[in-house]
C-alpha positions as CSV (number, residue, x, y, z in Angstrom):
1,X,0.0,0.0,0.0
2,X,1.2,3.5,-0.9
3,X,0.5,5.5,2.2
4,X,1.6,8.7,0.4
5,X,-1.5,8.5,-1.9
6,X,-4.0,8.9,1.0
7,X,-7.6,10.1,0.9
8,X,-8.1,13.5,2.6
9,X,-10.4,16.5,2.7
10,X,-11.1,17.8,-0.8
11,X,-10.5,14.4,-2.5
12,X,-13.2,13.6,-5.0
13,X,-13.5,10.1,-3.7
14,X,-15.0,11.5,-0.5
15,X,-17.7,13.1,-2.6
16,X,-18.4,9.8,-4.3
17,X,-18.7,8.1,-0.9
18,X,-21.0,10.8,0.4
19,X,-23.2,10.4,-2.7
20,X,-23.4,6.6,-2.1
21,X,-24.4,7.1,1.5
22,X,-27.2,9.4,0.3
23,X,-28.4,6.9,-2.4
24,X,-28.7,4.0,0.0
25,X,-30.8,6.1,2.4
26,X,-28.5,6.3,5.4
27,X,-30.1,8.5,7.9
28,X,-27.6,11.4,8.5
29,X,-29.4,12.4,11.7
30,X,-29.4,9.2,13.6
31,X,-28.2,9.6,17.2
32,X,-26.7,6.1,17.9
33,X,-24.8,3.3,16.3
34,X,-27.5,0.8,15.6
35,X,-26.0,-1.7,13.2
36,X,-24.3,-4.5,15.1
37,X,-23.6,-8.3,15.1
38,X,-24.8,-10.6,17.9
39,X,-22.5,-11.7,20.7
40,X,-21.7,-15.1,19.2
41,X,-20.6,-13.6,15.9
42,X,-18.5,-11.0,17.8
43,X,-16.9,-13.7,19.9
44,X,-16.0,-15.6,16.7
45,X,-14.4,-12.5,15.1
46,X,-12.5,-11.7,18.3
47,X,-11.1,-15.3,18.4
48,X,-10.1,-15.1,14.8
49,X,-8.2,-11.9,15.4
50,X,-7.0,-12.6,19.0
51,X,-3.3,-12.3,18.1
52,X,-3.8,-8.8,16.5
53,X,-6.1,-7.6,19.4
54,X,-3.5,-8.7,22.0
55,X,-0.7,-7.2,20.0
56,X,-2.4,-3.8,19.7
57,X,-3.5,-3.8,23.3
58,X,-0.1,-4.6,24.7
59,X,1.7,-2.2,22.5
60,X,-0.6,0.8,23.3
61,X,-0.7,0.0,27.0
62,X,3.0,-0.6,27.4
63,X,4.3,2.3,25.4
64,X,4.4,5.5,27.5
65,X,3.8,7.7,24.4
66,X,0.6,6.0,23.5
67,X,-0.7,5.8,27.1
68,X,-0.3,9.6,27.2
69,X,-2.3,9.9,24.0
70,X,-5.1,7.9,25.4
71,X,-5.2,10.1,28.6
72,X,-5.3,13.2,26.3
73,X,-8.4,11.9,24.6
74,X,-7.2,10.0,21.6
75,X,-8.8,6.6,21.0
76,X,-8.1,3.6,18.8
77,X,-10.7,1.5,16.9
78,X,-9.6,-1.8,15.5
79,X,-11.9,-3.3,12.9
80,X,-11.7,-6.7,11.3
81,X,-11.3,-7.0,7.5
82,X,-15.1,-6.8,7.1
83,X,-15.4,-3.4,8.9
84,X,-16.8,-4.6,12.3
85,X,-15.3,-3.2,15.4
86,X,-13.4,-5.8,17.4
87,X,-11.5,-3.6,19.9
88,X,-11.8,0.0,21.3
89,X,-9.0,1.5,23.3
90,X,-10.1,4.7,25.0
91,X,-10.0,6.5,28.4
92,X,-12.7,6.1,31.0
93,X,-14.6,9.3,30.2
94,X,-14.8,8.4,26.5
95,X,-15.9,4.9,27.3
96,X,-18.8,6.4,29.3
97,X,-19.7,8.7,26.4
98,X,-19.5,5.8,23.9
99,X,-22.1,3.9,25.9
100,X,-24.6,6.7,25.4
101,X,-24.0,6.4,21.6
102,X,-24.1,2.6,21.7
103,X,-20.6,2.7,20.2
104,X,-19.1,-0.6,21.2
105,X,-17.4,-3.8,19.9
106,X,-19.5,-5.5,17.3
107,X,-20.9,-2.4,15.5
108,X,-20.4,-2.0,11.8
109,X,-18.5,0.9,10.3
110,X,-19.2,-0.2,6.8
111,X,-20.6,2.4,4.4
112,X,-24.0,0.8,4.2
113,X,-24.4,0.8,8.0
114,X,-22.7,4.0,9.2
115,X,-22.3,6.3,6.1
116,X,-19.0,7.8,5.0
117,X,-16.3,7.4,7.6
118,X,-12.5,7.0,7.7
119,X,-12.7,3.2,8.1
120,X,-14.9,2.5,5.1
121,X,-12.9,4.9,3.0
122,X,-9.8,3.0,3.9
123,X,-11.6,-0.2,3.1
124,X,-12.8,1.1,-0.3
125,X,-9.5,2.5,-1.5
126,X,-7.0,0.3,0.5
127,X,-5.3,3.5,1.6
128,X,-4.8,5.8,4.6
129,X,-7.9,8.0,5.0
130,X,-8.1,11.3,6.9
131,X,-11.5,12.7,7.7
132,X,-12.4,15.9,9.6
133,X,-15.7,16.1,11.4
134,X,-17.7,17.6,8.6
135,X,-16.3,15.1,6.1
136,X,-18.5,12.4,7.6
137,X,-22.0,11.7,6.4
138,X,-23.7,11.1,9.7
139,X,-23.9,13.7,12.5
140,X,-22.7,11.0,14.9
141,X,-19.2,11.8,13.7
142,X,-19.6,15.5,13.3
143,X,-17.0,16.3,15.9
144,X,-14.7,13.3,15.2
145,X,-11.4,13.8,13.5
146,X,-10.4,10.4,12.3
147,X,-7.5,8.7,10.5
148,X,-7.7,5.1,9.4
149,X,-5.6,2.7,7.4
150,X,-5.4,-1.0,6.4
151,X,-3.2,-3.5,8.3
152,X,-1.6,-5.8,5.9
153,X,0.0,-9.3,6.4
154,X,2.9,-8.9,4.0
155,X,3.6,-12.6,4.0
156,X,0.2,-13.6,2.7
157,X,-0.2,-10.2,0.9
158,X,-3.7,-9.8,2.4
159,X,-5.4,-7.0,4.4
160,X,-6.3,-8.5,7.8
161,X,-7.8,-5.5,9.6
162,X,-8.3,-1.7,9.7
163,X,-7.0,0.5,12.4
164,X,-8.3,4.0,13.2
165,X,-7.0,6.7,15.6
166,X,-9.4,9.5,16.4
167,X,-10.0,12.5,18.6
168,X,-13.2,14.4,19.3
169,X,-13.4,18.2,19.0
170,X,-9.6,18.5,18.3
171,X,-8.4,18.6,14.7
172,X,-5.0,16.9,15.0
173,X,-5.1,14.9,11.8
174,X,-1.4,15.3,10.9
175,X,-0.2,14.1,14.3
176,X,-2.7,11.2,14.2
177,X,-1.4,10.0,10.9
178,X,2.2,9.9,12.2
179,X,1.2,7.9,15.2
180,X,-1.0,5.5,13.2
181,X,1.7,4.8,10.7
182,X,4.2,4.0,13.4
183,X,1.8,1.5,15.1
184,X,0.8,0.0,11.7
185,X,4.5,-0.7,10.9
186,X,4.9,-2.5,14.1
187,X,1.7,-4.5,13.8
188,X,2.4,-5.5,10.2
189,X,5.9,-6.6,11.0
190,X,4.7,-8.9,13.8
191,X,1.8,-10.3,11.8
192,X,4.0,-11.0,8.8
193,X,6.6,-12.7,11.0
194,X,4.0,-14.9,12.6
195,X,2.4,-15.9,9.3
196,X,5.7,-16.9,7.8
197,X,6.6,-19.0,10.8
198,X,3.2,-20.5,11.2
199,X,3.2,-21.6,7.6
200,X,6.0,-24.0,8.5
201,X,4.4,-25.6,11.6
202,X,0.6,-25.1,11.5
203,X,-0.1,-28.3,9.7
204,X,1.8,-30.2,12.3
205,X,0.2,-28.6,15.4
206,X,-3.3,-29.8,16.5
207,X,-5.7,-28.4,19.1
208,X,-4.3,-30.7,21.8
209,X,-0.8,-29.3,21.2
210,X,-2.1,-25.8,21.7
211,X,-4.0,-26.8,24.9
212,X,-0.8,-28.4,26.2
213,X,1.3,-25.3,25.5
214,X,-1.3,-23.0,27.0
215,X,-1.5,-25.1,30.2
216,X,2.2,-25.5,30.5
217,X,2.7,-21.8,30.4
218,X,0.1,-21.2,33.1
219,X,0.8,-24.2,35.4
220,X,4.5,-24.9,34.8
221,X,4.5,-28.6,35.7
222,X,3.5,-31.6,33.6
223,X,1.2,-33.2,36.2
224,X,-1.0,-30.1,36.2
225,X,-1.1,-30.1,32.4
226,X,-2.3,-33.8,32.4
227,X,-5.0,-33.0,34.9
228,X,-6.2,-29.9,33.1
229,X,-6.1,-31.2,29.5
230,X,-7.3,-34.7,30.5
231,X,-4.5,-36.8,29.0
232,X,-2.2,-39.5,30.2
233,X,1.5,-39.1,30.9
234,X,2.4,-41.1,27.8
235,X,0.2,-38.9,25.6
236,X,1.7,-35.7,27.0
237,X,5.2,-37.0,26.4
238,X,4.4,-37.9,22.9
239,X,3.0,-34.4,22.1
240,X,5.9,-32.7,23.8
241,X,8.4,-34.9,22.0
242,X,6.7,-34.0,18.7
243,X,6.9,-30.3,19.5
244,X,10.5,-30.6,20.6
245,X,11.5,-32.0,17.3
246,X,9.3,-29.5,15.4
247,X,10.8,-26.5,17.3
248,X,14.3,-28.0,17.6
249,X,14.0,-27.6,21.4
250,X,15.3,-30.1,24.0
251,X,13.2,-29.0,27.0
252,X,9.8,-27.7,28.0
253,X,11.1,-24.1,28.6
254,X,12.5,-23.9,25.0
255,X,9.3,-25.4,23.6
256,X,7.3,-22.7,25.4
257,X,9.6,-19.9,24.3
258,X,9.5,-21.0,20.7
259,X,5.7,-21.3,20.7
260,X,5.5,-17.7,22.1
261,X,8.0,-16.3,19.6
262,X,6.1,-17.9,16.7
263,X,2.8,-16.6,18.0
264,X,0.9,-19.8,18.9
265,X,0.4,-18.6,22.5
266,X,1.2,-15.5,24.4
267,X,3.1,-15.1,27.7
268,X,0.0,-15.6,29.7
269,X,-0.9,-18.8,28.0
270,X,-3.7,-17.4,25.8
271,X,-4.0,-19.3,22.5
272,X,-3.6,-17.0,19.6
């Protein structure tokens, strides 16, 4: 993706999108986000994108610069490749305000559901999009200054998600774009690295292997793993021997570290 060719105020593509919103009868005056998927569908999407969600959450919460941005009133919206919100990172006051608008995980930011916004412009043109408040079609966004861009897995050459950074009532588009690009570079590097490594091992690893790895991280001893996963000592040894050969690791700690580095599990034992 060429981030230099981004969509911004004055671009004719915004006018086209605005016209499409009008033609499909999106209500510009609606006062809440009313298009959402059910809890089961949301849970499925979050599971499918668990690695990316944890990656973004850890990066933002562990980096001082981005923690400060959150406190100042910036917020992040992570959407899956279909335009559904799967993660919102914001400060407490914004989260309270969002509840009044029914802005939550599971809502759709697609054009046909929310009118012209930065996420669906980024989806349409596979490019970074910058929208001022009045650039949006619906009044819901009238004070939102939003920047969104695709997140690409460069190993598979596929767009896997869309990330938006926004602020309300403060037009700081240029600063937002810089921050967003920096985060996207990090996310894409990690995602691509994981995809490349998983391509070598994913056909060899089954669900039991993943449960064993998860339990081993959390419990630390094989006896607890056997009890939790419900397998015999022999079965556990067979699985760990297989993983040891696959990962070129000669003990449990090295097996765990390799699984974490590849992106099969995280440091807390969550299966990714």
